[in-house]
C-alpha positions in Angstrom: 107.0 156.3 124.6 104.2 154.3 126.5 102.9 153.0 123.1 105.8 151.6 122.4 106.1 150.3 125.1 102.3 148.5 125.4 103.4 147.3 121.7 106.4 145.2 122.5 104.9 144.1 125.4 102.3 143.1 123.1 104.9 142.5 120.5 106.6 139.9 123.4 103.4 137.3 124.5 102.8 136.8 120.3 106.2 135.5 120.1 105.6 133.4 123.7 101.9 132.3 122.5 104.1 131.0 119.2 107.1 129.6 119.7 104.2 127.5 122.8 101.6 126.7 120.2 101.2 122.3 120.1 100.8 123.4 115.7 104.6 125.3 115.6 105.7 123.3 117.8 108.5 120.5 117.1 107.2 117.3 116.3 107.2 114.2 116.9 109.5 114.8 120.1 111.4 112.7 122.6 107.3 110.8 123.5 107.3 107.1 121.3 104.4 107.3 118.6 101.6 104.1 120.2 101.5 102.1 116.9 98.3 100.0 117.5 98.1 96.6 115.5 94.2 94.9 115.3 95.3 91.5 114.2 97.3 89.3 115.9 101.3 88.4 116.2 102.5 86.5 112.5 99.7 87.6 110.4 100.0 90.6 107.7 99.7 94.1 109.6 102.5 92.8 112.7 104.9 91.6 109.9 104.6 95.7 108.2 104.6 97.4 111.2 107.7 95.3 113.0 109.4 96.1 109.2 108.4 99.5 108.9 109.3 99.9 113.3 113.4 100.8 113.1 113.2 102.4 110.0 110.2 104.9 111.2 112.3 105.4 114.7 115.1 106.4 111.9 113.0 109.3 109.8 110.7 110.1 113.0 114.0 110.5 115.0 111.4 109.0 118.5 110.5 105.3 119.9 107.8 102.9 117.8 106.3 101.2 120.5 103.9 98.4 118.6 101.1 97.6 120.8 97.7 94.4 119.5 94.7 94.6 120.5 93.2 91.7 118.5 89.5 91.1 117.8 86.1 91.4 115.9 87.9 91.0 112.7 90.4 94.6 113.5 87.5 96.1 115.2 88.6 96.3 119.0 91.6 98.2 117.4 89.9 100.6 115.0 87.5 101.7 118.0 90.1 102.3 120.8 91.5 104.1 117.4 88.9 106.5 116.9 88.9 107.4 120.6 92.0 108.7 121.2 93.5 111.5 121.9 94.1 112.8 118.6 98.0 114.6 119.1 99.8 112.6 116.8 101.0 110.4 119.1 99.1 107.5 118.8 98.9 104.9 115.4 97.2 101.6 113.9 97.5 100.1 110.6 94.3 100.0 108.8 92.7 97.1 106.4 90.5 97.6 103.0 87.8 96.3 102.5 87.7 95.3 106.4 87.3 99.4 108.0 84.8 99.5 104.8 82.5 96.4 105.5 82.5 97.0 108.9 80.4 99.4 110.0 77.6 98.7 106.8 77.3 95.3 107.6 77.5 95.3 111.7 74.4 97.4 114.0 77.3 98.8 116.4 81.2 98.4 114.4 82.7 100.8 117.0 83.6 103.1 115.0 82.9 104.7 111.9 85.4 104.2 108.4 85.2 108.3 108.0 86.9 108.7 111.7 89.4 106.5 110.4 91.7 109.4 109.9 93.9 108.2 106.6 97.2 108.7 106.6 99.1 106.5 104.5 98.2 103.2 102.4 101.6 101.4 102.2 100.8 97.5 100.4 98.7 95.4 99.5 98.2 91.5 99.7 95.5 89.6 97.3 93.5 86.7 97.8 94.6 83.3 97.9 92.8 80.5 98.1 95.1 77.4 99.9 94.5 73.6 101.2 97.2 71.7 103.4 99.8 69.4 101.3 98.5 65.8 102.0 95.2 67.4 101.6 93.0 65.3 98.9 91.8 68.0 96.6 95.1 69.3 93.9 93.5 71.6 91.8 90.6 73.9 92.2 88.1 72.2 90.0 88.6 69.0 92.4 87.2 71.6 95.0 85.1 73.3 93.7 83.2 70.1 92.8 83.9 68.0 95.9 81.5 71.3 97.0 79.0 71.0 94.3 78.2 67.5 96.3 78.3 67.5 99.7 77.3 72.3 99.9 78.5 73.2 103.2 81.1 70.0 103.9 84.2 72.3 102.6 85.3 74.7 105.2 87.2 77.5 104.5 89.3 79.5 107.4 89.9 83.0 107.2 91.5 86.0 109.3 88.4 87.6 110.8 84.8 88.5 110.4 83.4 90.9 107.3 87.2 91.7 106.2 88.5 90.8 102.5 89.3 86.3 103.1 85.6 86.7 104.1 83.4 88.5 101.6 86.9 87.3 99.6 84.9 83.9 100.0 81.9 84.8 99.4 82.2 86.1 96.1 84.3 82.6 95.5 81.1 81.0 96.6 79.1 83.0 93.9 81.7 82.3 90.9 82.2 79.0 91.5 78.2 78.5 92.0 79.0 76.3 95.1 78.0 76.9 99.3 80.8 76.3 101.6 81.0 76.7 105.2 83.2 80.3 106.4 85.4 80.1 109.5 86.5 83.0 110.8 89.5 84.3 113.5 91.5 86.9 114.4 94.1 87.3 112.6 96.2 85.4 109.9 98.5 84.0 112.4 96.2 82.4 113.4 94.4 81.1 110.8 97.7 79.4 108.8 98.1 77.0 112.0 94.8 76.2 111.6 95.0 74.8 108.4 98.2 73.1 108.3 96.9 71.3 111.4 93.5 70.3 109.3 91.0 72.0 111.3 89.9 73.5 108.2 89.6 72.2 104.2 90.9 75.2 103.4 92.2 79.0 103.7 91.2 81.5 102.4 94.1 84.1 103.0 96.9 86.7 101.1 100.0 85.8 99.2 102.7 86.9 102.4 101.0 83.9 103.9 101.8 82.3 101.0 104.8 82.2 100.0 105.8 82.2 103.9 103.9 79.0 104.5 104.6 77.2 100.7 105.9 74.2 102.4 103.7 73.4 104.7 100.1 74.3 101.8 98.7 73.6 98.6 97.9 76.8 97.0 95.6 76.3 94.5 95.0 79.6 93.2 95.5 83.9 93.0 93.0 85.9 93.3 94.4 88.9 90.7 93.7 89.6 87.6 97.6 88.4 86.7 99.9 85.5 88.6 102.0 87.7 91.8 105.8 88.2 91.1 106.5 86.5 94.5 104.4 83.4 93.7 104.7 82.5 89.8 103.2 79.0 89.4 100.2 79.8 91.4 97.4 80.2 88.7 94.8 83.4 88.8 91.4 81.9 89.8 90.6 83.8 85.9 93.0 81.8 84.9 91.2 79.1 85.4 87.4 80.6 84.4 86.3 82.3 87.4 85.4 85.8 87.9 87.2 86.3 91.2 89.5 89.0 92.0 89.9 90.0 95.6 92.8 91.0 98.5 93.5 93.4 100.5 95.1 97.2 101.0 96.6 98.2 104.9 98.0 101.0 105.5 98.5 103.7 108.3 95.4 106.2 110.3 95.4 107.7 113.1 92.3 109.3 115.6 90.4 111.6 114.0 91.1 115.3 115.0 94.6 115.1 114.2 96.5 118.4 113.0 97.2 118.1 109.2 100.6 119.0 109.5 100.7 116.0 111.9 99.1 113.5 109.4 101.5 115.1 107.0 104.7 114.3 108.4 103.9 110.3 109.0 102.8 110.3 105.4 106.0 111.7 105.0 108.0 108.7 107.0 105.7 106.5 105.4 106.5 107.5 101.8 110.0 107.7 102.7 110.3 104.1 103.7 108.1 102.8 100.7 110.9 104.5 98.7 113.6 103.2 100.1 115.1 99.4 97.9 116.2 98.1 101.2 112.9 97.9 102.7 111.4 97.6 99.4 112.9 94.5 98.7 112.5 93.0 102.6 108.2 94.3 101.6 108.5 92.4 98.5 110.6 89.3 99.7 107.3 88.4 101.6 105.3 88.9 99.0 103.4 92.3 100.2 102.8 93.8 97.3 104.2 97.7 97.6 101.5 100.6 97.1 102.0 104.9 97.7 99.0 106.3 98.4 98.5 109.8 100.3 96.1 111.0 102.9 94.1 112.4 99.6 94.5 109.3 97.4 93.6 106.9 100.0 90.6 108.4 101.4 89.0 109.1 97.7 90.0 105.0 97.0 88.2 104.6 100.7 84.7 106.4 98.8 84.8 104.2 95.3 85.1 100.7 97.0 83.0 101.7 99.7 80.6 102.1 96.0 81.4 99.1 95.1 81.4 96.9 98.2 78.1 98.2 99.1 76.9 96.7 95.7 78.1 93.3 96.4 77.2 93.2 99.5 73.8 93.5 98.3 75.0 90.9 95.4 76.0 88.6 97.9 72.8 89.5 100.2 74.7 90.3 103.1 73.1 94.3 103.1 
């Protein structure tokens, strides 16, 4: 009888422990999800987060609050992410190649690539080279010929340092055999007005900005293997004789130490959004190309791209 009573008490304690365990507790609860955007309002990361915000709230059953942590080409936000509580309620948009390049090149970017735990990769945007509507450069060759005659005189703006735009400018210089001057801005939301205002000669930006501001800029070429459906009249660099393909991939990440169960829940939510026809139509109309890579696929992709960018950085003299 005594043994039976002790067993009953132990079983009750075990059940109470399991029910109260944070592993088995409902996730998410009514606590809001903090979604960190590492670039300016109006840029690709912001546009994506805002498009995801309400659908994510519906899928996850809790509020999603977008917060901006701007600076360092995204490094300020990613530094905050890796030092956040891994409770599943802090996420951030991540960008490739940015989170690979910065730790490779900078002494102390505030984070390491492997500390950013990927949840999902959901979209990409190839680079484009654009000039103001009233620019003297009507074609890519005109800009290149001018740059050859006046090395460094062509000033190309872009989003961030050691980013897809920054590296893309260096790759373009290499492919075209020219020297230009790169000016980093804190995001596309700041870079595009600088181009339109005539503060830079050209802009290395993304297809999404080309789509949104097509009436304010002249797009000379797109850095993709094939023409982009959102900009069907824009030739690729390859078409024009320059072997240059580059762009950015974006996704959602969590702090290191976040449980696999919570990562899977967030990944499933992202996949559900990307498979929704209405959401697909909205993103594609904005110039984004949808991508579907879960946590494991993204980690493999990051590992593969790290090897590629390490070699590329050596070729352009940054490593």
